[in-house]
All heavy atoms as TSV, in Angstrom:
chain	resi	resn	atom	element	x	y	z
A	1	LEU	N	N	-55.773	-31.091	11.786
A	1	LEU	CA	C	-55.045	-30.605	10.624
A	1	LEU	C	C	-55.858	-29.484	9.971
A	1	LEU	O	O	-57.070	-29.585	9.820
A	1	LEU	CB	C	-54.819	-31.738	9.631
A	1	LEU	CG	C	-53.981	-32.918	10.141
A	1	LEU	CD1	C	-53.908	-34.006	9.081
A	1	LEU	CD2	C	-52.609	-32.494	10.569
A	2	THR	N	N	-55.147	-28.432	9.581
A	2	THR	CA	C	-55.814	-27.266	9.001
A	2	THR	C	C	-55.503	-27.069	7.525
A	2	THR	O	O	-56.134	-26.254	6.872
A	2	THR	CB	C	-55.376	-25.992	9.742
A	2	THR	OG1	O	-53.971	-25.782	9.503
A	2	THR	CG2	C	-55.654	-26.077	11.226
A	3	GLY	N	N	-54.467	-27.758	7.036
A	3	GLY	CA	C	-54.043	-27.557	5.656
A	3	GLY	C	C	-52.858	-26.615	5.545
A	3	GLY	O	O	-52.341	-26.377	4.451
A	4	HIS	N	N	-52.404	-26.073	6.671
A	4	HIS	CA	C	-51.261	-25.165	6.672
A	4	HIS	C	C	-49.984	-25.844	7.150
A	4	HIS	O	O	-48.938	-25.205	7.238
A	4	HIS	CB	C	-51.561	-23.943	7.557
A	4	HIS	CG	C	-52.705	-23.133	7.050
A	4	HIS	ND1	N	-52.593	-22.267	5.990
A	4	HIS	CD2	C	-53.996	-23.087	7.438
A	4	HIS	CE1	C	-53.770	-21.709	5.753
A	4	HIS	NE2	N	-54.641	-22.194	6.623
A	5	GLU	N	N	-50.063	-27.125	7.458
A	5	GLU	CA	C	-48.924	-27.869	7.966
A	5	GLU	C	C	-47.957	-28.241	6.833
A	5	GLU	O	O	-48.335	-28.297	5.674
A	5	GLU	CB	C	-49.390	-29.179	8.635
A	5	GLU	CG	C	-50.272	-28.990	9.839
A	5	GLU	CD	C	-51.733	-28.787	9.475
A	5	GLU	OE1	O	-52.092	-28.858	8.296
A	5	GLU	OE2	O	-52.524	-28.545	10.399
A	6	SER	N	N	-46.715	-28.496	7.242
A	6	SER	CA	C	-45.775	-29.152	6.336
A	6	SER	C	C	-45.682	-30.601	6.814
A	6	SER	O	O	-45.889	-30.886	7.989
A	6	SER	CB	C	-44.411	-28.474	6.362
A	6	SER	OG	O	-43.842	-28.515	7.652
A	7	PHE	N	N	-45.382	-31.506	5.903
A	7	PHE	CA	C	-45.415	-32.928	6.217
A	7	PHE	C	C	-44.058	-33.570	5.970
A	7	PHE	O	O	-43.410	-33.309	4.960
A	7	PHE	CB	C	-46.476	-33.642	5.364
A	7	PHE	CG	C	-47.869	-33.185	5.671
A	7	PHE	CD1	C	-48.419	-32.112	4.997
A	7	PHE	CD2	C	-48.617	-33.808	6.643
A	7	PHE	CE1	C	-49.700	-31.670	5.284
A	7	PHE	CE2	C	-49.896	-33.379	6.950
A	7	PHE	CZ	C	-50.439	-32.302	6.259
A	8	THR	N	N	-43.672	-34.413	6.909
A	8	THR	CA	C	-42.476	-35.232	6.763
A	8	THR	C	C	-42.949	-36.675	6.728
A	8	THR	O	O	-43.609	-37.139	7.661
A	8	THR	CB	C	-41.513	-35.014	7.945
A	8	THR	OG1	O	-41.173	-33.636	8.006
A	8	THR	CG2	C	-40.264	-35.864	7.782
A	9	ILE	N	N	-42.623	-37.364	5.642
A	9	ILE	CA	C	-43.040	-38.754	5.473
A	9	ILE	C	C	-41.802	-39.628	5.619
A	9	ILE	O	O	-40.833	-39.462	4.884
A	9	ILE	CB	C	-43.706	-38.966	4.097
A	9	ILE	CG1	C	-44.875	-38.002	3.949
A	9	ILE	CG2	C	-44.138	-40.410	3.931
A	9	ILE	CD1	C	-45.450	-37.934	2.550
A	10	GLN	N	N	-41.843	-40.527	6.584
A	10	GLN	CA	C	-40.702	-41.389	6.846
A	10	GLN	C	C	-40.745	-42.578	5.901
A	10	GLN	O	O	-41.615	-43.441	6.014
A	10	GLN	CB	C	-40.703	-41.836	8.297
A	10	GLN	CG	C	-40.546	-40.680	9.247
A	10	GLN	CD	C	-40.647	-41.104	10.693
A	10	GLN	OE1	O	-40.764	-42.279	11.016
A	10	GLN	NE2	N	-40.592	-40.126	11.586
A	11	ILE	N	N	-39.814	-42.594	4.963
A	11	ILE	CA	C	-39.753	-43.671	3.978
A	11	ILE	C	C	-38.383	-44.313	4.073
A	11	ILE	O	O	-37.363	-43.636	3.972
A	11	ILE	CB	C	-40.015	-43.140	2.558
A	11	ILE	CG1	C	-41.430	-42.564	2.486
A	11	ILE	CG2	C	-39.819	-44.235	1.529
A	11	ILE	CD1	C	-41.794	-41.950	1.173
A	12	THR	N	N	-38.369	-45.610	4.268
A	12	THR	CA	C	-37.119	-46.344	4.398
A	12	THR	C	C	-36.670	-46.889	3.051
A	12	THR	O	O	-37.438	-46.929	2.084
A	12	THR	CB	C	-37.284	-47.506	5.393
A	12	THR	OG1	O	-38.256	-48.413	4.857
A	12	THR	CG2	C	-37.735	-47.008	6.755
A	13	ASP	N	N	-35.423	-47.334	3.000
A	13	ASP	CA	C	-34.885	-47.906	1.761
A	13	ASP	C	C	-35.560	-49.224	1.390
A	13	ASP	O	O	-35.512	-49.635	0.242
A	13	ASP	CB	C	-33.375	-48.138	1.882
A	13	ASP	CG	C	-32.608	-46.831	1.852
A	13	ASP	OD1	O	-33.137	-45.827	1.354
A	13	ASP	OD2	O	-31.462	-46.826	2.341
A	14	ASP	N	N	-36.188	-49.886	2.363
A	14	ASP	CA	C	-36.840	-51.163	2.078
A	14	ASP	C	C	-38.348	-51.001	1.877
A	14	ASP	O	O	-39.117	-51.926	2.120
A	14	ASP	CB	C	-36.539	-52.183	3.167
A	14	ASP	CG	C	-37.044	-51.757	4.537
A	14	ASP	OD1	O	-37.343	-50.559	4.716
A	14	ASP	OD2	O	-37.142	-52.614	5.422
A	15	LEU	N	N	-38.772	-49.827	1.391
A	15	LEU	CA	C	-40.185	-49.543	1.133
A	15	LEU	C	C	-40.799	-50.601	0.214
A	15	LEU	O	O	-40.199	-50.995	-0.774
A	15	LEU	CB	C	-40.326	-48.166	0.480
A	15	LEU	CG	C	-41.733	-47.735	0.097
A	15	LEU	CD1	C	-42.561	-47.492	1.355
A	15	LEU	CD2	C	-41.680	-46.480	-0.748
A	16	LYS	N	N	-42.004	-51.022	0.575
A	16	LYS	CA	C	-42.741	-51.998	-0.231
A	16	LYS	C	C	-44.123	-51.426	-0.537
A	16	LYS	O	O	-44.651	-50.633	0.237
A	16	LYS	CB	C	-42.858	-53.316	0.523
A	16	LYS	CG	C	-41.504	-53.961	0.737
A	16	LYS	CD	C	-41.612	-55.292	1.418
A	16	LYS	CE	C	-40.279	-55.948	1.640
A	16	LYS	NZ	N	-39.183	-55.112	2.040
A	17	PRO	N	N	-44.733	-51.829	-1.655
A	17	PRO	CA	C	-46.073	-51.339	-1.986
A	17	PRO	C	C	-47.064	-51.615	-0.857
A	17	PRO	O	O	-47.078	-52.692	-0.273
A	17	PRO	CB	C	-46.447	-52.124	-3.246
A	17	PRO	CG	C	-45.135	-52.466	-3.879
A	17	PRO	CD	C	-44.207	-52.712	-2.708
A	18	GLY	N	N	-47.874	-50.602	-0.529
A	18	GLY	CA	C	-48.915	-50.756	0.474
A	18	GLY	C	C	-48.439	-50.758	1.914
A	18	GLY	O	O	-49.218	-50.985	2.831
A	19	GLN	N	N	-47.173	-50.483	2.141
A	19	GLN	CA	C	-46.599	-50.516	3.483
A	19	GLN	C	C	-47.104	-49.333	4.313
A	19	GLN	O	O	-47.305	-48.243	3.806
A	19	GLN	CB	C	-45.081	-50.437	3.350
A	19	GLN	CG	C	-44.312	-50.359	4.627
A	19	GLN	CD	C	-42.814	-50.336	4.360
A	19	GLN	OE1	O	-42.333	-51.039	3.491
A	19	GLN	NE2	N	-42.089	-49.527	5.097
A	20	GLU	N	N	-47.274	-49.546	5.625
A	20	GLU	CA	C	-47.594	-48.438	6.524
A	20	GLU	C	C	-46.351	-47.594	6.724
A	20	GLU	O	O	-45.232	-48.103	6.743
A	20	GLU	CB	C	-48.070	-48.957	7.883
A	20	GLU	CG	C	-49.490	-49.436	7.862
A	20	GLU	CD	C	-50.054	-49.643	9.264
A	20	GLU	OE1	O	-49.364	-49.312	10.261
A	20	GLU	OE2	O	-51.173	-50.126	9.348
A	21	THR	N	N	-46.558	-46.288	6.867
A	21	THR	CA	C	-45.454	-45.378	7.128
A	21	THR	C	C	-45.914	-44.279	8.068
A	21	THR	O	O	-47.103	-43.995	8.153
A	21	THR	CB	C	-44.892	-44.806	5.808
A	21	THR	OG1	O	-43.699	-44.101	6.084
A	21	THR	CG2	C	-45.877	-43.903	5.110
A	22	ARG	N	N	-44.989	-43.702	8.778
A	22	ARG	CA	C	-45.300	-42.644	9.745
A	22	ARG	C	C	-45.172	-41.285	9.078
A	22	ARG	O	O	-44.251	-41.037	8.304
A	22	ARG	CB	C	-44.359	-42.720	10.939
A	22	ARG	CG	C	-44.588	-41.609	11.952
A	22	ARG	CD	C	-43.999	-41.906	13.303
A	22	ARG	NE	N	-44.599	-43.042	13.960
A	22	ARG	CZ	C	-45.809	-43.062	14.532
A	22	ARG	NH1	N	-46.577	-42.013	14.496
A	22	ARG	NH2	N	-46.253	-44.146	15.126
A	23	VAL	N	N	-46.116	-40.394	9.404
A	23	VAL	CA	C	-46.125	-39.025	8.890
A	23	VAL	C	C	-46.122	-38.081	10.081
A	23	VAL	O	O	-46.832	-38.300	11.064
A	23	VAL	CB	C	-47.375	-38.767	8.015
A	23	VAL	CG1	C	-47.418	-37.323	7.548
A	23	VAL	CG2	C	-47.405	-39.714	6.824
A	24	THR	N	N	-45.330	-37.025	9.995
A	24	THR	CA	C	-45.337	-35.960	10.994
A	24	THR	C	C	-45.814	-34.692	10.316
A	24	THR	O	O	-45.234	-34.271	9.312
A	24	THR	CB	C	-43.934	-35.738	11.599
A	24	THR	OG1	O	-43.501	-36.950	12.200
A	24	THR	CG2	C	-43.952	-34.629	12.626
A	25	ALA	N	N	-46.892	-34.115	10.835
A	25	ALA	CA	C	-47.419	-32.843	10.337
A	25	ALA	C	C	-46.952	-31.753	11.294
A	25	ALA	O	O	-47.152	-31.856	12.503
A	25	ALA	CB	C	-48.937	-32.883	10.287
A	26	THR	N	N	-46.311	-30.715	10.757
A	26	THR	CA	C	-45.814	-29.612	11.576
A	26	THR	C	C	-46.563	-28.347	11.214
A	26	THR	O	O	-46.531	-27.901	10.063
A	26	THR	CB	C	-44.299	-29.412	11.368
A	26	THR	OG1	O	-43.625	-30.647	11.626
A	26	THR	CG2	C	-43.753	-28.331	12.281
A	27	ALA	N	N	-47.240	-27.770	12.206
A	27	ALA	CA	C	-48.006	-26.541	12.016
A	27	ALA	C	C	-47.058	-25.341	11.970
A	27	ALA	O	O	-45.910	-25.432	12.419
A	27	ALA	CB	C	-49.007	-26.375	13.159
A	28	PRO	N	N	-47.533	-24.212	11.448
A	28	PRO	CA	C	-46.684	-23.011	11.405
A	28	PRO	C	C	-46.154	-22.591	12.788
A	28	PRO	O	O	-45.074	-22.022	12.882
A	28	PRO	CB	C	-47.610	-21.940	10.826
A	28	PRO	CG	C	-48.591	-22.702	9.997
A	28	PRO	CD	C	-48.806	-23.987	10.749
A	29	ASP	N	N	-46.888	-22.905	13.847
A	29	ASP	CA	C	-46.429	-22.542	15.193
A	29	ASP	C	C	-45.467	-23.571	15.794
A	29	ASP	O	O	-45.026	-23.441	16.928
A	29	ASP	CB	C	-47.613	-22.324	16.135
A	29	ASP	CG	C	-48.387	-23.606	16.439
A	29	ASP	OD1	O	-48.010	-24.689	15.933
A	29	ASP	OD2	O	-49.381	-23.518	17.181
A	30	GLY	N	N	-45.125	-24.617	15.021
A	30	GLY	CA	C	-44.178	-25.636	15.470
A	30	GLY	C	C	-44.809	-26.854	16.114
A	30	GLY	O	O	-44.121	-27.831	16.383
A	31	ALA	N	N	-46.109	-26.815	16.380
A	31	ALA	CA	C	-46.790	-27.975	16.955
A	31	ALA	C	C	-46.783	-29.119	15.938
A	31	ALA	O	O	-46.920	-28.897	14.738
A	31	ALA	CB	C	-48.226	-27.614	17.336
A	32	THR	N	N	-46.597	-30.335	16.434
A	32	THR	CA	C	-46.552	-31.488	15.527
A	32	THR	C	C	-47.631	-32.496	15.880
A	32	THR	O	O	-48.067	-32.591	17.030
A	32	THR	CB	C	-45.182	-32.187	15.584
A	32	THR	OG1	O	-44.949	-32.663	16.897
A	32	THR	CG2	C	-44.063	-31.266	15.147
A	33	LYS	N	N	-48.040	-33.233	14.869
A	33	LYS	CA	C	-48.946	-34.364	15.027
A	33	LYS	C	C	-48.363	-35.509	14.220
A	33	LYS	O	O	-48.007	-35.340	13.057
A	33	LYS	CB	C	-50.347	-34.032	14.499
A	33	LYS	CG	C	-51.052	-32.970	15.291
A	33	LYS	CD	C	-52.429	-32.698	14.743
A	33	LYS	CE	C	-53.064	-31.563	15.539
A	33	LYS	NZ	N	-54.361	-31.195	15.038
A	34	ASP	N	N	-48.245	-36.676	14.848
A	34	ASP	CA	C	-47.744	-37.876	14.175
A	34	ASP	C	C	-48.907	-38.827	13.932
A	34	ASP	O	O	-49.798	-38.950	14.778
A	34	ASP	CB	C	-46.711	-38.592	15.035
A	34	ASP	CG	C	-45.422	-37.801	15.168
A	34	ASP	OD1	O	-44.972	-37.244	14.163
A	34	ASP	OD2	O	-44.878	-37.752	16.283
A	35	PHE	N	N	-48.873	-39.503	12.781
A	35	PHE	CA	C	-49.892	-40.507	12.499
A	35	PHE	C	C	-49.346	-41.511	11.499
A	35	PHE	O	O	-48.381	-41.251	10.800
A	35	PHE	CB	C	-51.195	-39.868	11.997
A	35	PHE	CG	C	-51.034	-38.961	10.802
A	35	PHE	CD1	C	-51.219	-39.435	9.510
A	35	PHE	CD2	C	-50.727	-37.616	10.978
A	35	PHE	CE1	C	-51.089	-38.593	8.426
A	35	PHE	CE2	C	-50.600	-36.768	9.885
A	35	PHE	CZ	C	-50.788	-37.263	8.608
A	36	GLN	N	N	-49.958	-42.685	11.493
A	36	GLN	CA	C	-49.617	-43.749	10.549
A	36	GLN	C	C	-50.533	-43.631	9.331
A	36	GLN	O	O	-51.697	-43.269	9.461
A	36	GLN	CB	C	-49.823	-45.121	11.179
A	36	GLN	CG	C	-48.829	-45.502	12.241
A	36	GLN	CD	C	-47.480	-45.829	11.665
A	36	GLN	OE1	O	-46.539	-45.129	11.963
A	36	GLN	NE2	N	-47.363	-46.849	10.868
A	37	THR	N	N	-49.995	-43.975	8.189
A	37	THR	CA	C	-50.784	-43.997	6.967
A	37	THR	C	C	-50.285	-45.134	6.079
A	37	THR	O	O	-49.220	-45.683	6.313
A	37	THR	CB	C	-50.703	-42.633	6.239
A	37	THR	OG1	O	-51.613	-42.623	5.145
A	37	THR	CG2	C	-49.313	-42.356	5.736
A	38	ILE	N	N	-51.057	-45.472	5.095
A	38	ILE	CA	C	-50.656	-46.493	4.124
A	38	ILE	C	C	-49.998	-45.787	2.945
A	38	ILE	O	O	-50.558	-44.860	2.365
A	38	ILE	CB	C	-51.869	-47.304	3.615
A	38	ILE	CG1	C	-52.574	-48.001	4.775
A	38	ILE	CG2	C	-51.456	-48.297	2.526
A	38	ILE	CD1	C	-51.779	-49.089	5.427
A	39	CYS	N	N	-48.814	-46.232	2.600
A	39	CYS	CA	C	-48.108	-45.671	1.449
A	39	CYS	C	C	-48.849	-46.062	0.169
A	39	CYS	O	O	-49.107	-47.235	-0.063
A	39	CYS	CB	C	-46.682	-46.215	1.419
A	39	CYS	SG	S	-45.762	-45.674	-0.014
A	40	ARG	N	N	-49.220	-45.096	-0.649
A	40	ARG	CA	C	-49.947	-45.385	-1.876
A	40	ARG	C	C	-49.018	-45.492	-3.070
A	40	ARG	O	O	-49.361	-45.135	-4.190
A	40	ARG	CB	C	-51.020	-44.323	-2.121
A	40	ARG	CG	C	-52.215	-44.453	-1.206
A	40	ARG	CD	C	-52.807	-45.866	-1.155
A	40	ARG	NE	N	-52.929	-46.471	-2.458
A	40	ARG	CZ	C	-54.064	-46.618	-3.127
A	40	ARG	NH1	N	-55.188	-46.231	-2.602
A	40	ARG	NH2	N	-54.071	-47.174	-4.304
A	41	ILE	N	N	-47.834	-45.975	-2.825
A	41	ILE	CA	C	-46.970	-46.435	-3.909
A	41	ILE	C	C	-47.326	-47.901	-4.031
A	41	ILE	O	O	-47.010	-48.698	-3.161
A	41	ILE	CB	C	-45.486	-46.210	-3.585
A	41	ILE	CG1	C	-45.207	-44.710	-3.456
A	41	ILE	CG2	C	-44.609	-46.850	-4.644
A	41	ILE	CD1	C	-43.772	-44.375	-3.094
A	42	ASP	N	N	-48.060	-48.246	-5.082
A	42	ASP	CA	C	-48.732	-49.541	-5.140
A	42	ASP	C	C	-47.991	-50.641	-5.896
A	42	ASP	O	O	-48.372	-51.799	-5.810
A	42	ASP	CB	C	-50.124	-49.365	-5.755
A	42	ASP	CG	C	-51.022	-48.494	-4.885
A	42	ASP	OD1	O	-50.928	-48.602	-3.647
A	42	ASP	OD2	O	-51.794	-47.707	-5.439
A	43	THR	N	N	-46.967	-50.288	-6.661
A	43	THR	CA	C	-46.268	-51.305	-7.444
A	43	THR	C	C	-44.759	-51.093	-7.342
A	43	THR	O	O	-44.298	-49.979	-7.058
A	43	THR	CB	C	-46.656	-51.253	-8.935
A	43	THR	OG1	O	-46.164	-50.025	-9.498
A	43	THR	CG2	C	-48.166	-51.345	-9.134
A	44	PRO	N	N	-43.981	-52.131	-7.597
A	44	PRO	CA	C	-42.526	-51.960	-7.595
A	44	PRO	C	C	-42.047	-50.914	-8.612
A	44	PRO	O	O	-41.078	-50.207	-8.358
A	44	PRO	CB	C	-42.008	-53.360	-7.955
A	44	PRO	CG	C	-43.075	-54.278	-7.457
A	44	PRO	CD	C	-44.375	-53.539	-7.726
A	45	VAL	N	N	-42.729	-50.785	-9.725
A	45	VAL	CA	C	-42.352	-49.779	-10.732
A	45	VAL	C	C	-42.528	-48.369	-10.161
A	45	VAL	O	O	-41.678	-47.499	-10.357
A	45	VAL	CB	C	-43.174	-49.957	-12.031
A	45	VAL	CG1	C	-42.953	-48.802	-12.987
A	45	VAL	CG2	C	-42.824	-51.272	-12.693
A	46	GLU	N	N	-43.618	-48.144	-9.432
A	46	GLU	CA	C	-43.831	-46.834	-8.813
A	46	GLU	C	C	-42.751	-46.530	-7.782
A	46	GLU	O	O	-42.325	-45.380	-7.643
A	46	GLU	CB	C	-45.214	-46.762	-8.172
A	46	GLU	CG	C	-46.332	-46.720	-9.177
A	46	GLU	CD	C	-47.702	-46.786	-8.529
A	46	GLU	OE1	O	-47.800	-47.133	-7.336
A	46	GLU	OE2	O	-48.678	-46.489	-9.226
A	47	ILE	N	N	-42.296	-47.549	-7.055
A	47	ILE	CA	C	-41.202	-47.352	-6.102
A	47	ILE	C	C	-39.954	-46.914	-6.850
A	47	ILE	O	O	-39.238	-46.001	-6.431
A	47	ILE	CB	C	-40.948	-48.622	-5.276
A	47	ILE	CG1	C	-42.118	-48.848	-4.312
A	47	ILE	CG2	C	-39.621	-48.540	-4.521
A	47	ILE	CD1	C	-42.073	-50.150	-3.568
A	48	GLU	N	N	-39.685	-47.545	-7.982
A	48	GLU	CA	C	-38.523	-47.168	-8.794
A	48	GLU	C	C	-38.654	-45.719	-9.269
A	48	GLU	O	O	-37.689	-44.955	-9.215
A	48	GLU	CB	C	-38.398	-48.118	-9.988
A	48	GLU	CG	C	-37.136	-47.916	-10.778
A	48	GLU	CD	C	-36.979	-48.927	-11.895
A	48	GLU	OE1	O	-37.581	-50.010	-11.834
A	48	GLU	OE2	O	-36.245	-48.596	-12.839
A	49	TYR	N	N	-39.834	-45.322	-9.714
A	49	TYR	CA	C	-40.046	-43.922	-10.130
A	49	TYR	C	C	-39.792	-42.986	-8.956
A	49	TYR	O	O	-39.131	-41.960	-9.093
A	49	TYR	CB	C	-41.467	-43.703	-10.631
A	49	TYR	CG	C	-41.799	-44.367	-11.948
A	49	TYR	CD1	C	-43.111	-44.666	-12.265
A	49	TYR	CD2	C	-40.810	-44.701	-12.863
A	49	TYR	CE1	C	-43.434	-45.275	-13.471
A	49	TYR	CE2	C	-41.125	-45.316	-14.067
A	49	TYR	CZ	C	-42.443	-45.593	-14.365
A	49	TYR	OH	O	-42.763	-46.190	-15.550
A	50	PHE	N	N	-40.330	-43.323	-7.789
A	50	PHE	CA	C	-40.155	-42.492	-6.606
A	50	PHE	C	C	-38.679	-42.330	-6.263
A	50	PHE	O	O	-38.196	-41.237	-6.008
A	50	PHE	CB	C	-40.917	-43.095	-5.420
A	50	PHE	CG	C	-40.661	-42.387	-4.135
A	50	PHE	CD1	C	-41.291	-41.185	-3.851
A	50	PHE	CD2	C	-39.767	-42.911	-3.216
A	50	PHE	CE1	C	-41.038	-40.517	-2.664
A	50	PHE	CE2	C	-39.515	-42.253	-2.028
A	50	PHE	CZ	C	-40.149	-41.053	-1.759
A	51	ARG	N	N	-37.955	-43.427	-6.258
A	51	ARG	CA	C	-36.536	-43.385	-5.886
A	51	ARG	C	C	-35.707	-42.610	-6.904
A	51	ARG	O	O	-34.640	-42.104	-6.578
A	51	ARG	CB	C	-36.002	-44.797	-5.734
A	51	ARG	CG	C	-36.536	-45.445	-4.482
A	51	ARG	CD	C	-35.776	-46.685	-4.102
A	51	ARG	NE	N	-36.254	-47.152	-2.811
A	51	ARG	CZ	C	-36.693	-48.363	-2.578
A	51	ARG	NH1	N	-36.698	-49.255	-3.538
A	51	ARG	NH2	N	-37.119	-48.699	-1.378
A	52	ASN	N	N	-36.178	-42.506	-8.124
A	52	ASN	CA	C	-35.471	-41.760	-9.164
A	52	ASN	C	C	-35.941	-40.313	-9.244
A	52	ASN	O	O	-35.501	-39.578	-10.104
A	52	ASN	CB	C	-35.651	-42.440	-10.526
A	52	ASN	CG	C	-34.725	-43.612	-10.687
A	52	ASN	OD1	O	-33.564	-43.440	-11.009
A	52	ASN	ND2	N	-35.224	-44.807	-10.444
A	53	GLY	N	N	-36.860	-39.905	-8.379
A	53	GLY	CA	C	-37.334	-38.525	-8.380
A	53	GLY	C	C	-38.501	-38.270	-9.309
A	53	GLY	O	O	-38.848	-37.125	-9.570
A	54	GLY	N	N	-39.107	-39.318	-9.855
A	54	GLY	CA	C	-40.270	-39.175	-10.717
A	54	GLY	C	C	-40.079	-39.916	-12.031
A	54	GLY	O	O	-38.997	-40.423	-12.334
A	55	ILE	N	N	-41.146	-39.959	-12.805
A	55	ILE	CA	C	-41.120	-40.694	-14.075
A	55	ILE	C	C	-40.123	-40.073	-15.049
A	55	ILE	O	O	-39.342	-40.772	-15.685
A	55	ILE	CB	C	-42.532	-40.763	-14.696
A	55	ILE	CG1	C	-43.434	-41.634	-13.828
A	55	ILE	CG2	C	-42.481	-41.284	-16.135
A	55	ILE	CD1	C	-44.892	-41.634	-14.251
A	56	LEU	N	N	-40.139	-38.750	-15.180
A	56	LEU	CA	C	-39.243	-38.090	-16.140
A	56	LEU	C	C	-37.785	-38.402	-15.828
A	56	LEU	O	O	-37.024	-38.784	-16.723
A	56	LEU	CB	C	-39.479	-36.578	-16.134
A	56	LEU	CG	C	-38.547	-35.771	-17.043
A	56	LEU	CD1	C	-38.690	-36.217	-18.500
A	56	LEU	CD2	C	-38.831	-34.288	-16.901
A	57	GLN	N	N	-37.389	-38.273	-14.565
A	57	GLN	CA	C	-36.005	-38.546	-14.204
A	57	GLN	C	C	-35.648	-40.001	-14.475
A	57	GLN	O	O	-34.543	-40.299	-14.922
A	57	GLN	CB	C	-35.760	-38.203	-12.727
A	57	GLN	CG	C	-35.762	-36.724	-12.444
A	57	GLN	CD	C	-37.155	-36.142	-12.288
A	57	GLN	OE1	O	-38.168	-36.805	-12.482
A	57	GLN	NE2	N	-37.227	-34.867	-11.959
A	58	ARG	N	N	-36.581	-40.914	-14.203
A	58	ARG	CA	C	-36.321	-42.341	-14.447
A	58	ARG	C	C	-36.112	-42.592	-15.936
A	58	ARG	O	O	-35.182	-43.285	-16.336
A	58	ARG	CB	C	-37.489	-43.182	-13.918
A	58	ARG	CG	C	-37.434	-44.633	-14.323
A	58	ARG	CD	C	-36.212	-45.333	-13.716
A	58	ARG	NE	N	-36.186	-46.710	-14.101
A	58	ARG	CZ	C	-35.188	-47.283	-14.751
A	58	ARG	NH1	N	-34.119	-46.593	-15.067
A	58	ARG	NH2	N	-35.235	-48.553	-15.077
A	59	VAL	N	N	-36.966	-42.007	-16.772
A	59	VAL	CA	C	-36.845	-42.191	-18.221
A	59	VAL	C	C	-35.530	-41.595	-18.725
A	59	VAL	O	O	-34.831	-42.205	-19.539
A	59	VAL	CB	C	-38.064	-41.585	-18.951
A	59	VAL	CG1	C	-37.842	-41.550	-20.457
A	59	VAL	CG2	C	-39.328	-42.377	-18.620
A	60	LEU	N	N	-35.177	-40.409	-18.238
A	60	LEU	CA	C	-33.919	-39.783	-18.665
A	60	LEU	C	C	-32.719	-40.621	-18.263
A	60	LEU	O	O	-31.792	-40.809	-19.054
A	60	LEU	CB	C	-33.805	-38.375	-18.085
A	60	LEU	CG	C	-34.787	-37.354	-18.651
A	60	LEU	CD1	C	-34.668	-36.037	-17.895
A	60	LEU	CD2	C	-34.572	-37.150	-20.140
A	61	ARG	N	N	-32.743	-41.178	-17.043
A	61	ARG	CA	C	-31.640	-42.045	-16.616
A	61	ARG	C	C	-31.573	-43.301	-17.474
A	61	ARG	O	O	-30.492	-43.772	-17.829
A	61	ARG	CB	C	-31.800	-42.406	-15.144
A	61	ARG	CG	C	-31.418	-41.287	-14.225
A	61	ARG	CD	C	-31.355	-41.760	-12.775
A	61	ARG	NE	N	-30.971	-40.638	-11.947
A	61	ARG	CZ	C	-31.753	-40.062	-11.058
A	61	ARG	NH1	N	-32.964	-40.521	-10.837
A	61	ARG	NH2	N	-31.323	-39.039	-10.364
A	62	GLN	N	N	-32.732	-43.835	-17.807
A	62	GLN	CA	C	-32.783	-45.031	-18.639
A	62	GLN	C	C	-32.230	-44.728	-20.031
A	62	GLN	O	O	-31.454	-45.502	-20.584
A	62	GLN	CB	C	-34.219	-45.537	-18.732
A	62	GLN	CG	C	-34.359	-46.940	-19.207
A	62	GLN	CD	C	-35.807	-47.416	-19.046
A	62	GLN	OE1	O	-36.734	-46.640	-19.052
A	62	GLN	NE2	N	-35.960	-48.713	-18.905
A	63	MET	N	N	-32.624	-43.564	-20.593
A	63	MET	CA	C	-32.125	-43.179	-21.917
A	63	MET	C	C	-30.611	-42.929	-21.879
A	63	MET	O	O	-29.899	-43.335	-22.787
A	63	MET	CB	C	-32.861	-41.926	-22.405
A	63	MET	CG	C	-34.296	-42.197	-22.775
A	63	MET	SD	S	-35.223	-40.690	-23.149
A	63	MET	CE	C	-34.306	-40.024	-24.510
A	64	ALA	N	N	-30.137	-42.291	-20.822
A	64	ALA	CA	C	-28.707	-42.030	-20.695
A	64	ALA	C	C	-27.946	-43.345	-20.596
A	64	ALA	O	O	-26.862	-43.488	-21.168
A	64	ALA	CB	C	-28.415	-41.162	-19.481
A	65	GLY	N	N	-28.515	-44.327	-19.893
A	65	GLY	CA	C	-27.883	-45.634	-19.789
A	65	GLY	C	C	-27.823	-46.335	-21.125
A	65	GLY	O	O	-26.842	-46.999	-21.457
A	66	ALA	N	N	-28.879	-46.186	-21.947
A	66	ALA	CA	C	-28.918	-46.815	-23.266
A	66	ALA	C	C	-27.850	-46.208	-24.167
A	66	ALA	O	O	-27.196	-46.918	-24.939
A	66	ALA	CB	C	-30.296	-46.669	-23.888
A	67	VAL	N	N	-27.654	-44.906	-24.067
A	67	VAL	CA	C	-26.661	-44.224	-24.893
A	67	VAL	C	C	-25.250	-44.628	-24.486
A	67	VAL	O	O	-24.395	-44.841	-25.315
A	67	VAL	CB	C	-26.833	-42.670	-24.792
A	67	VAL	CG1	C	-25.668	-41.954	-25.434
A	67	VAL	CG2	C	-28.146	-42.249	-25.444
A	68	SER	N	N	-25.033	-44.775	-23.184
A	68	SER	CA	C	-23.690	-45.110	-22.704
A	68	SER	C	C	-23.438	-46.615	-22.683
A	68	SER	O	O	-22.357	-47.050	-22.326
A	68	SER	CB	C	-23.479	-44.530	-21.301
A	68	SER	OG	O	-24.298	-45.201	-20.377
A	69	GLY	N	N	-24.461	-47.392	-23.007
A	69	GLY	CA	C	-24.319	-48.841	-23.020
A	69	GLY	C	C	-24.667	-49.493	-21.695
A	69	GLY	O	O	-24.509	-50.691	-21.538
A	70	LYS	N	N	-25.124	-48.694	-20.708
A	70	LYS	CA	C	-25.530	-49.236	-19.404
A	70	LYS	C	C	-27.035	-49.180	-19.313
A	70	LYS	O	O	-27.646	-48.230	-19.767
A	70	LYS	CB	C	-24.938	-48.405	-18.273
A	70	LYS	CG	C	-23.452	-48.364	-18.248
A	70	LYS	CD	C	-22.996	-47.438	-17.136
A	70	LYS	CE	C	-21.507	-47.236	-17.165
A	70	LYS	NZ	N	-21.071	-46.268	-16.152
A	71	GLN	N	N	-27.641	-50.196	-18.685
A	71	GLN	CA	C	-29.086	-50.165	-18.439
A	71	GLN	C	C	-29.439	-50.791	-17.168
A	71	GLN	O	O	-28.850	-51.542	-16.563
A	71	GLN	CB	C	-29.879	-50.828	-19.550
A	71	GLN	CG	C	-29.988	-49.935	-20.740
A	71	GLN	CD	C	-31.023	-50.455	-21.732
A	71	GLN	OE1	O	-31.519	-51.573	-21.648
A	71	GLN	NE2	N	-31.311	-49.633	-22.693
């Protein structure tokens, strides 16, 4: 790895904290390298943030739900 690769991280809908996941690194010339890594989403709350696109989006959705009566 040189630091110029783009990365694809395979994350399933049943992601759990500390789960192994596969990563594909693609170099600018198209060469790929696959490897396993440990997902550093460590808590169920972090998984919820990830699935909502980040903390800000999660908070905004939560606030919108409170305003509309849904939570």
